[in-house]
VOPAGU-2260 file (C-alpha; in pm, 1 decimal, decimal comma):
REM VOPAGU-2260
SITE   aa  ch    i         X         Y         Z
SITE  MET   A    0    3856,0   -1174,7    -256,5
SITE  SER   A    1    3724,0   -1112,9    -608,8
SITE  PRO   A    2    3885,6    -833,9    -818,5
SITE  ALA   A    3    3564,2    -632,2    -800,2
SITE  ALA   A    4    3547,0    -674,0    -421,8
SITE  LYS   A    5    3912,0    -574,8    -385,6
SITE  HIS   A    6    3854,9    -269,1    -604,3
SITE  LEU   A    7    3555,7    -160,0    -394,1
SITE  ALA   A    8    3746,1    -215,5     -70,1
SITE  GLU   A    9    4033,9      -4,7    -194,8
SITE  HIS   A   10    3802,9     275,2    -308,9
SITE  PRO   A   11    3549,6     333,5     -28,2
SITE  THR   A   12    3250,9     539,1    -125,1
SITE  SER   A   13    3023,9     785,4      47,5
SITE  PRO   A   14    2697,1     605,1     126,9
SITE  GLN   A   15    2353,3     588,2     -36,1
SITE  ALA   A   16    2080,0     337,8    -128,8
SITE  VAL   A   17    1863,2     195,6    -393,3
SITE  ARG   A   18    1605,6      33,6    -175,6
SITE  SER   A   19    1551,4    -158,2     148,6
SITE  SER   A   20    1616,0    -532,6     131,6
SITE  ARG   A   21    1301,8    -709,1      16,3
SITE  PRO   A   22    1182,0    -923,9    -275,0
SITE  SER   A   23    1217,1    -796,5    -630,7
SITE  PRO   A   24     904,8    -652,8    -800,8
SITE  ARG   A   25    1061,8    -660,8   -1144,9
SITE  SER   A   26    1306,2    -948,7   -1149,9
SITE  GLY   A   27    1324,9   -1001,7   -1524,3
SITE  LEU   A   28    1283,4   -1358,0   -1646,0
SITE  HIS   A   29    1188,3   -1486,7   -1301,0
SITE  THR   A   30     881,9   -1262,4   -1294,1
SITE  LEU   A   31     788,1   -1360,5   -1649,8
SITE  LYS   A   32     800,8   -1730,3   -1559,0
SITE  LEU   A   33     572,5   -1671,0   -1262,8
SITE  ALA   A   34     337,2   -1465,1   -1480,0
SITE  THR   A   35     320,5   -1752,6   -1728,4
SITE  TRP   A   36     214,3   -1991,8   -1455,7
SITE  ALA   A   37     -48,9   -1740,4   -1344,1
SITE  LEU   A   38    -184,7   -1736,4   -1697,9
SITE  LEU   A   39    -231,5   -2115,0   -1679,4
SITE  ALA   A   40    -409,8   -2108,3   -1343,6
SITE  LEU   A   41    -506,2   -1801,6   -1143,2
SITE  THR   A   42    -532,0   -1987,8    -816,5
SITE  VAL   A   43    -190,6   -2151,1    -806,8
SITE  ALA   A   44      12,7   -2092,7    -495,0
SITE  ALA   A   45     214,9   -1778,7    -544,5
SITE  VAL   A   46     594,5   -1803,0    -515,3
SITE  PRO   A   47     775,1   -1505,4    -361,9
SITE  ALA   A   48    1025,6   -1341,1    -594,5
SITE  ALA   A   49    1389,9   -1395,5    -510,1
SITE  ALA   A   50    1634,1   -1119,1    -427,8
SITE  SER   A   51    1820,9    -969,2    -722,1
SITE  SER   A   52    2172,2   -1075,4    -819,6
SITE  GLY   A   53    2324,7    -738,1    -728,7
SITE  ASP   A   54    2215,9    -732,3    -365,3
SITE  ARG   A   55    2341,4   -1091,5    -327,0
SITE  HIS   A   56    2683,0   -1007,0    -471,8
SITE  SER   A   57    2979,2   -1036,8    -232,3
SITE  SER   A   58    3128,0    -707,6    -352,8
SITE  PHE   A   59    2801,6    -528,2    -281,8
SITE  HIS   A   60    2787,1    -676,3      69,3
SITE  LEU   A   61    3147,0    -575,4     136,8
SITE  CYS   A   62    3085,3    -223,1      16,4
SITE  THR   A   63    2765,3    -173,8     217,9
SITE  ASN   A   64    2922,8    -319,2     533,4
SITE  LEU   A   65    3219,6     -81,3     507,1
SITE  CYS   A   66    2988,0     207,5     435,1
SITE  GLN   A   67    2758,0     140,4     727,5
SITE  VAL   A   68    3052,1     106,1     967,2
SITE  SER   A   69    3205,6     433,0     853,1
SITE  GLN   A   70    2894,2     638,4     780,8
SITE  CYS   A   71    2600,7     507,9     984,2
SITE  GLU   A   72    2740,2     507,3    1337,5
SITE  PRO   A   73    2556,2     728,6    1589,0
SITE  HIS   A   74    2838,9     985,2    1583,4
SITE  SER   A   75    2838,7    1006,1    1202,3
SITE  PRO   A   76    2686,0    1310,4    1026,3
SITE  LEU   A   77    2324,0    1269,9     921,4
SITE  ILE   A   78    2245,3    1222,4     555,5
SITE  PRO   A   79    2111,8    1540,9     384,3
SITE  LEU   A   80    1773,0    1668,4     497,3
SITE  TYR   A   81    1618,7    1649,6     148,3
SITE  LEU   A   82    1685,3    1274,5     150,7
SITE  ARG   A   83    1548,0    1224,2     499,9
SITE  LEU   A   84    1230,1    1410,8     406,2
SITE  PHE   A   85    1171,4    1148,7     135,1
SITE  GLY   A   86    1226,6     862,2     379,5
SITE  TRP   A   87    1585,2     774,4     290,1
SITE  THR   A   88    1791,2     619,1     569,0
SITE  CYS   A   89    2167,1     593,8     600,0
SITE  THR   A   90    2145,7     224,2     508,2
SITE  ASP   A   91    1942,5     312,8     197,8
SITE  ASN   A   92    2202,5     571,8     112,3
SITE  CYS   A   93    2482,8     315,8     140,8
SITE  ASN   A   94    2294,9      73,6     -83,7
SITE  TYR   A   95    2248,8     346,0    -344,1
SITE  HIS   A   96    2616,4     436,1    -371,2
SITE  CYS   A   97    2738,1      76,9    -350,3
SITE  ALA   A   98    2499,5     -22,1    -630,0
SITE  HIS   A   99    2655,6     246,5    -846,6
SITE  ARG   A  100    3006,1     137,1    -746,1
SITE  LEU   A  101    2932,4    -217,2    -864,8
SITE  THR   A  102    2771,0     -79,1   -1181,8
SITE  ASN   A  103    3088,5     122,1   -1242,3
SITE  GLU   A  104    3272,6    -211,3   -1239,3
SITE  ALA   A  105    3032,6    -336,4   -1505,5
SITE  ASP   A  106    3097,0     -25,2   -1717,0
SITE  ALA   A  107    3468,3     -99,7   -1691,7
SITE  GLY   A  108    3413,8    -456,6   -1810,4
SITE  ARG   A  109    3506,8    -615,2   -1477,5
SITE  GLU   A  110    3152,3    -719,3   -1382,5
SITE  TYR   A  111    2809,8    -804,7   -1520,8
SITE  TYR   A  112    2524,1    -555,1   -1495,2
SITE  HIS   A  113    2306,1    -633,4   -1195,9
SITE  GLN   A  114    1973,4    -531,5   -1050,8
SITE  PHE   A  115    1957,7    -440,4    -683,3
SITE  PHE   A  116    1643,9    -520,7    -484,4
SITE  GLY   A  117    1449,1    -550,3    -807,7
SITE  LYS   A  118    1575,7    -236,3    -980,6
SITE  TRP   A  119    1868,1    -122,4   -1187,7
SITE  ALA   A  120    2100,7     141,6   -1048,4
SITE  PHE   A  121    1945,7     476,4   -1145,7
SITE  TYR   A  122    2092,4     818,8   -1091,8
SITE  ARG   A  123    1874,8    1009,4    -849,2
SITE  LEU   A  124    1744,9    1358,7    -911,5
SITE  GLY   A  125    1764,0    1500,2    -561,6
SITE  PRO   A  126    1569,4    1244,0    -356,1
SITE  ILE   A  127    1374,2    1112,6    -659,4
SITE  GLN   A  128    1473,4     755,3    -743,0
SITE  GLU   A  129    1357,3     719,5   -1104,8
SITE  PRO   A  130    1322,1    1068,5   -1255,7
SITE  LEU   A  131    1210,3     963,5   -1606,3
SITE  SER   A  132     948,2     720,2   -1477,5
SITE  VAL   A  133     818,0     998,1   -1251,5
SITE  LEU   A  134     798,4    1234,9   -1549,0
SITE  ALA   A  135     623,7     971,8   -1763,6
SITE  SER   A  136     375,2     893,8   -1484,3
SITE  LEU   A  137     290,6    1263,2   -1452,9
SITE  GLY   A  138     241,4    1274,9   -1829,7
SITE  ASN   A  139      -8,7     989,7   -1807,6
SITE  LEU   A  140    -187,4    1160,7   -1519,8
SITE  VAL   A  141    -231,0    1472,8   -1735,2
SITE  VAL   A  142    -362,4    1262,8   -2025,6
SITE  HIS   A  143    -634,9    1106,8   -1810,4
SITE  TYR   A  144    -726,4    1442,1   -1658,3
SITE  ARG   A  145    -768,1    1566,8   -2014,9
SITE  GLY   A  146    -975,4    1255,0   -2080,6
SITE  LEU   A  147   -1206,1    1349,1   -1792,8
SITE  GLN   A  148   -1243,7    1697,5   -1939,0
SITE  ARG   A  149   -1315,7    1549,8   -2284,0
SITE  VAL   A  150   -1590,1    1329,2   -2139,1
SITE  GLN   A  151   -1751,0    1620,6   -1956,6
SITE  ARG   A  152   -1723,6    1844,7   -2261,3
SITE  THR   A  153   -1839,7    1610,8   -2538,1
SITE  VAL   A  154   -2065,6    1341,5   -2385,5
SITE  ARG   A  155   -2410,6    1466,8   -2290,7
SITE  ALA   A  156   -2503,9    1453,5   -1921,4
SITE  GLY   A  157   -2798,9    1220,0   -1984,8
SITE  ASN   A  158   -2585,0     951,5   -2149,2
SITE  ASN   A  159   -2567,3     655,2   -1908,0
SITE  LEU   A  160   -2214,7     577,4   -2025,2
SITE  ARG   A  161   -2087,1     916,0   -1909,9
SITE  PRO   A  162   -2069,9     830,5   -1533,6
SITE  TRP   A  163   -1876,9     514,4   -1622,9
SITE  LEU   A  164   -1627,7     709,3   -1830,0
SITE  GLU   A  165   -1591,0     972,0   -1558,1
SITE  SER   A  166   -1530,3     698,4   -1299,9
SITE  LEU   A  167   -1267,6     541,2   -1525,5
SITE  ALA   A  168   -1093,9     877,6   -1559,3
SITE  TYR   A  169   -1081,9     930,2   -1182,1
SITE  ILE   A  170    -950,7     575,1   -1128,6
SITE  GLN   A  171    -679,2     632,3   -1390,0
SITE  ILE   A  172    -580,6     964,7   -1233,3
SITE  ASN   A  173    -546,8     794,6    -894,2
SITE  THR   A  174    -337,8     515,1   -1046,4
SITE  TRP   A  175     -90,2     749,2   -1214,3
SITE  LEU   A  176     -67,2     963,2    -902,0
SITE  TRP   A  177      49,8     659,2    -704,7
SITE  SER   A  178     277,6     555,1    -989,5
SITE  THR   A  179     441,6     896,8    -964,4
SITE  ILE   A  180     484,1     865,6    -588,1
SITE  PHE   A  181     613,4     507,5    -612,0
SITE  HIS   A  182     879,7     592,6    -870,8
SITE  ALA   A  183     978,8     900,2    -671,4
SITE  ARG   A  184    1033,4     695,1    -355,6
SITE  ASP   A  185     993,5     321,0    -347,7
SITE  THR   A  186     874,6     194,2      -8,4
SITE  PRO   A  187     660,4    -109,0      80,8
SITE  ILE   A  188     355,4     117,8     120,7
SITE  THR   A  189     396,2     320,3    -200,7
SITE  GLU   A  190     473,2       0,1    -389,5
SITE  LYS   A  191     149,4    -171,4    -282,7
SITE  LEU   A  192     -57,7     140,6    -347,2
SITE  ASP   A  193      89,1     158,9    -697,6
SITE  TYR   A  194      31,0    -210,7    -770,1
SITE  PHE   A  195    -320,4    -217,6    -622,9
SITE  SER   A  196    -425,5     103,1    -798,9
SITE  ALA   A  197    -306,8     -40,1   -1130,2
SITE  MET   A  198    -507,1    -358,7   -1066,4
SITE  ILE   A  199    -821,8    -154,9    -997,5
SITE  THR   A  200    -767,6      32,3   -1325,3
SITE  ILE   A  201    -727,2    -290,2   -1523,8
SITE  ALA   A  202   -1035,0    -446,8   -1361,1
SITE  PHE   A  203   -1254,1    -140,2   -1415,6
SITE  THR   A  204   -1135,4    -105,9   -1775,7
SITE  LEU   A  205   -1240,9    -467,8   -1831,8
SITE  LEU   A  206   -1573,5    -403,8   -1657,1
SITE  TYR   A  207   -1641,4    -105,6   -1884,7
SITE  ALA   A  208   -1566,5    -318,2   -2192,2
SITE  ILE   A  209   -1814,6    -582,7   -2070,0
SITE  VAL   A  210   -2102,2    -346,3   -1992,1
SITE  ARG   A  211   -2047,9    -146,4   -2313,1
SITE  ILE   A  212   -1994,7    -431,0   -2561,9
SITE  PHE   A  213   -2273,8    -653,9   -2430,3
SITE  GLY   A  214   -2523,0    -368,3   -2394,4
SITE  ILE   A  215   -2558,1    -400,6   -2018,2
SITE  VAL   A  216   -2532,7     -21,9   -2005,4
SITE  THR   A  217   -2634,8     191,1   -2302,9
SITE  PRO   A  218   -2682,4     568,1   -2327,1
SITE  LYS   A  219   -3055,0     520,3   -2256,5
SITE  THR   A  220   -3083,7     193,0   -2060,1
SITE  VAL   A  221   -2923,8       8,4   -1770,1
SITE  SER   A  222   -2980,1    -366,2   -1741,1
SITE  PRO   A  223   -3028,5    -525,2   -1396,9
SITE  LEU   A  224   -2729,6    -742,8   -1490,9
SITE  VAL   A  225   -2503,7    -446,2   -1416,1
SITE  TYR   A  226   -2522,2    -523,3   -1043,0
SITE  PRO   A  227   -2414,1    -889,5   -1040,8
SITE  VAL   A  228   -2152,0    -826,9   -1311,7
SITE  SER   A  229   -2003,2    -528,4   -1129,0
SITE  GLY   A  230   -2026,1    -713,0    -798,2
SITE  ALA   A  231   -1842,8   -1015,6    -937,6
SITE  VAL   A  232   -1555,1    -800,0   -1061,9
SITE  ALA   A  233   -1537,3    -610,5    -730,5
SITE  VAL   A  234   -1538,7    -931,2    -524,9
SITE  PHE   A  235   -1265,4   -1082,3    -741,8
SITE  VAL   A  236   -1042,8    -775,0    -701,3
SITE  LEU   A  237   -1095,7    -764,4    -323,5
SITE  TRP   A  238   -1026,4   -1137,7    -297,6
SITE  HIS   A  239    -707,1   -1088,4    -495,8
SITE  PHE   A  240    -591,6    -808,9    -264,6
SITE  PHE   A  241    -655,6   -1013,1      49,7
SITE  TYR   A  242    -487,7   -1315,3    -107,3
SITE  VAL   A  243    -163,5   -1141,3    -203,3
SITE  LEU   A  244    -149,8    -963,6     133,0
SITE  SER   A  245    -167,5   -1298,7     310,6
SITE  PHE   A  246     191,5   -1376,8     203,4
SITE  ALA   A  247     491,6   -1275,4     408,8
SITE  HIS   A  248     648,3   -1142,0      87,6
SITE  PHE   A  249     442,2    -982,8    -186,3
SITE  PRO   A  250     394,4   -1243,1    -469,6
SITE  TYR   A  251     487,7   -1016,7    -759,7
SITE  GLY   A  252     479,3   -1284,9   -1025,9
SITE  TYR   A  253     128,0   -1397,9    -932,6
SITE  HIS   A  254       1,4   -1041,4    -914,7
SITE  VAL   A  255     145,0    -959,3   -1256,8
SITE  GLY   A  256      -0,7   -1281,2   -1398,1
SITE  VAL   A  257    -351,7   -1191,4   -1281,1
SITE  ALA   A  258    -316,0    -842,6   -1429,7
SITE  ILE   A  259    -205,1    -993,8   -1762,1
SITE  VAL   A  260    -506,4   -1227,5   -1772,0
SITE  LEU   A  261    -755,1    -946,0   -1704,5
SITE  GLY   A  262    -584,4    -724,6   -1960,6
SITE  MET   A  263    -590,0    -999,4   -2223,4
SITE  ILE   A  264    -963,6   -1059,7   -2169,6
SITE  HIS   A  265   -1020,7    -686,6   -2220,0
SITE  ASN   A  266    -812,4    -690,6   -2538,3
SITE  VAL   A  267    -988,0    -995,8   -2682,6
SITE  LEU   A  268   -1331,8    -842,5   -2622,6
SITE  TRP   A  269   -1242,3    -527,5   -2815,8
SITE  LEU   A  270   -1078,9    -730,0   -3094,6
SITE  ILE   A  271   -1398,1    -934,6   -3138,5
SITE  TRP   A  272   -1603,0    -614,1   -3126,7
SITE  THR   A  273   -1395,7    -474,9   -3414,4
SITE  LEU   A  274   -1415,0    -804,0   -3603,5
SITE  SER   A  275   -1796,7    -799,8   -3582,2
SITE  PHE   A  276   -1799,6    -505,8   -3824,9
SITE  HIS   A  277   -1638,9    -720,9   -4093,0
SITE  VAL   A  278   -1768,1   -1076,6   -4048,0
SITE  GLU   A  279   -2082,6   -1234,6   -3912,9
SITE  LEU   A  280   -1986,2   -1407,1   -3591,2
SITE  PRO   A  281   -2135,0   -1752,7   -3524,2
SITE  THR   A  282   -2417,8   -1807,7   -3279,7
SITE  ILE   A  283   -2418,5   -2074,0   -3010,9
SITE  SER   A  284   -2724,5   -2279,3   -2916,5
SITE  ILE   A  285   -2756,4   -2390,2   -2553,7
SITE  ASN   A  286   -3076,8   -2573,6   -2456,2
SITE  ASP   A  287   -3265,4   -2415,6   -2746,7
SITE  THR   A  288   -3135,4   -2072,3   -2646,9
SITE  LEU   A  289   -2937,8   -1886,6   -2911,3
SITE  LEU   A  290   -2641,5   -1684,6   -2791,3
SITE  ALA   A  291   -2518,2   -1427,9   -3043,8
SITE  TRP   A  292   -2256,3   -1155,2   -3028,8
SITE  PRO   A  293   -2443,6    -823,4   -2996,3
SITE  GLU   A  294   -2436,8    -565,9   -3272,8
SITE  PRO   A  295   -2174,0    -295,9   -3204,8
SITE  TYR   A  296   -2443,5     -32,5   -3251,8
SITE  PRO   A  297   -2796,4    -166,9   -3200,0
SITE  GLN   A  298   -3072,0     -68,1   -3440,7
SITE  ARG   A  299   -2851,9    -135,8   -3742,5
SITE  ASN   A  300   -2646,3    -422,1   -3884,2
SITE  ALA   A  301   -2279,4    -329,3   -3865,0
SITE  ARG   A  302   -2195,5    -508,2   -4190,1
SITE  ASN   A  303   -2482,2    -362,8   -4395,9
SITE  SER   A  304   -2460,9       0,3   -4288,9
SITE  ARG   A  305   -2205,6     276,8   -4279,0
SITE  ARG   A  306   -1929,0     195,0   -4036,0
SITE  PRO   A  307   -1818,3     474,8   -3800,6
SITE  ALA   A  308   -1477,3     619,0   -3879,7
SITE  HIS   A  309   -1348,4     488,0   -3545,3
SITE  SER   A  310   -1478,9     130,3   -3580,5
SITE  ASN   A  311   -1129,3     -18,9   -3625,5
SITE  MET   A  312    -969,6     193,7   -3356,0
SITE  PRO   A  313   -1000,2     -58,7   -3065,9
SITE  ALA   A  314    -811,3    -325,4   -3262,1
SITE  ILE   A  315    -542,0     -74,9   -3358,1
SITE  LEU   A  316    -503,4      44,0   -2999,1
SITE  VAL   A  317    -492,2    -312,2   -2866,2
SITE  GLY   A  318    -216,0    -393,1   -3114,2
SITE  LEU   A  319     -16,6     -83,5   -3022,7
SITE  THR   A  320     -58,9    -156,5   -2651,3
SITE  MET   A  321      68,3    -511,9   -2695,6
SITE  ALA   A  322     364,2    -380,7   -2894,4
SITE  ALA   A  323     443,2    -125,1   -2622,5
SITE  MET   A  324     435,8    -399,2   -2359,0
SITE  THR   A  325     749,8    -548,8   -2511,7
SITE  PHE   A  326     938,3    -275,9   -2326,1
SITE  GLU   A  327     835,2    -444,9   -2000,7
SITE  VAL   A  328     950,2    -784,0   -2130,0
SITE  LEU   A  329    1291,5    -657,8   -2243,7
SITE  ASP   A  330    1384,2    -503,1   -1907,8
SITE  PHE   A  331    1729,2    -385,2   -2021,1
SITE  ALA   A  332    1981,7    -193,8   -1812,0
SITE  PRO   A  333    1910,6     181,4   -1831,0
SITE  PHE   A  334    2092,5     401,5   -2078,5
SITE  TYR   A  335    2325,3     631,4   -1883,5
SITE  ARG   A  336    2148,0     496,5   -1569,7
SITE  VAL   A  337    1847,0     715,5   -1652,0
SITE  LEU   A  338    1630,0     565,8   -1929,3
SITE  ASP   A  339    1512,8     205,1   -1886,7
SITE  SER   A  340    1247,4     -13,3   -2047,7
SITE  HIS   A  341     992,3      57,4   -1773,9
SITE  ALA   A  342    1018,4     432,6   -1831,7
SITE  LEU   A  343     976,5     371,1   -2206,4
SITE  TRP   A  344     660,6     168,1   -2133,9
SITE  HIS   A  345     516,1     457,3   -1933,8
SITE  LEU   A  346     613,2     703,9   -2206,5
SITE  ALA   A  347     441,3     485,8   -2468,3
SITE  THR   A  348     114,7     483,0   -2274,0
SITE  ILE   A  349      85,5     863,1   -2294,9
SITE  PRO   A  350     -28,8     878,4   -2661,0
SITE  LEU   A  351    -216,3     548,5   -2619,9
SITE  GLY   A  352    -417,4     699,1   -2335,1
SITE  GLU   A  353    -500,0    1005,8   -2543,6
SITE  TRP   A  354    -624,4     789,6   -2832,0
SITE  TRP   A  355    -830,7     564,3   -2605,3
SITE  TRP   A  356   -1014,9     866,0   -2464,9
SITE  GLU   A  357   -1076,8    1003,3   -2813,5
SITE  TYR   A  358   -1220,1     667,9   -2915,6
SITE  MET   A  359   -1435,3     607,3   -2604,7
SITE  CYS   A  360   -1597,0     949,1   -2623,8
SITE  ALA   A  361   -1665,1     911,8   -2997,0
SITE  ASP   A  362   -1807,4     562,9   -2936,5
SITE  ALA   A  363   -2036,8     678,5   -2653,3
SITE  ASN   A  364   -2169,4     956,6   -2876,0
SITE  GLU   A  365   -2210,7     729,2   -3180,3
SITE  LEU   A  366   -2410,8     479,5   -2974,4
SITE  ASP   A  367   -2610,5     763,8   -2824,0
SITE  GLY   A  368   -2685,3     908,4   -3166,5
SITE  GLY   A  369   -2794,5     573,2   -3305,2
SITE  LEU   A  370   -3050,7     541,0   -3027,2
SITE  LEU   A  371   -3169,2     903,2   -3023,1
SITE  GLY   A  372   -3130,3    1015,2   -3383,3
SITE  PRO   A  373   -3025,9    1382,2   -3359,1
SITE  LEU   A  374   -2688,3    1308,1   -3201,1
SITE  SER   A  375   -2585,9    1052,4   -3464,3
SITE  SER   A  376   -2239,6    1038,0   -3616,0
SITE  ARG   A  377   -2030,8    1231,5   -3367,7
SITE  LEU   A  378   -1701,4    1102,8   -3498,2
SITE  PRO   A  379   -1339,0    1201,9   -3436,5
SITE  GLY   A  380   -1270,3    1510,9   -3636,8
SITE  ASP   A  381   -1631,3    1629,6   -3640,4
SITE  LYS   A  382   -1666,5    1972,5   -3480,5
SITE  SER   A  383   -1981,7    1846,5   -3307,4
SITE  SER   A  384   -1774,6    1599,5   -3104,5
SITE  GLU   A  385   -1562,7    1872,4   -2955,2
């Protein structure tokens, strides 16, 4: 018996759990490797993520077995009601306490730090599994609700971009609602609702970038192309959902890889849009048809006229978003078992969300003003934009 196992056997613990036994959604380097393969080819066969090192550890198994024998028999007292109301079982409860017992061994230098069923050992707040991630998710939800209010307050009702921005706000609100629920209590259902909602947000954000940048939807016009373009994105997302659900175990690495690809396309589009203010982008000739990058604001050449104050904002926000994503890559053990890299990522998206809404509303009004005249130059900081 290993020293850690002997220590756990000699110091039995009252039970609790991190999570039911299933594949890891955030398994560090393993997930990143799978995401890399997804970047190379979206249709590769997905590989289910392996269990985490902590829930495979012999000391953890010994601890949970002892706990379940002593605490989960029919004659044993029930776990507290507030836990049962959130779907915790006695087995979950045992896993929770045994994960912390093994993490205590790591604190004492007798063990490595481990993840358990895809997550580090976090201290609960009542029945809430990841209190800081819940708080950060609620903060993001508030930001996107404020974004909805900003759209309704500052973008005129007749602007064709307004319904798109309102739809994006509602989609974001839904996503952060499910993120809050998932981090409060991780179950197979709340996990999939969180992951699928996030995918819908990423896909719709990309769709908005396409219709806005390429002039498919403007404040005054809507091209017939909006239907096949929107339909293609919707079909792809639905196909992705059916595909990942066809696996016995959710293919986290593949799902994350697809999300990264869509997000990178979105980022590249906005970077090129910003670049078009500063350099003349080349045209491409295909069968005597010239394909050129559209002007950011039709009716005027972006390089020969006054640039809006927010013209560089998309590139800045893309850069900040990519920098914030390093928190997800690091995936370090949580400080004091409370603050981890994933919570920091969610905290970082709060100001980023606020700035994106400020930009998108200013952009919709600038484009509107350039087409209509009287509404021109509603820029961040102008009283007319508020």
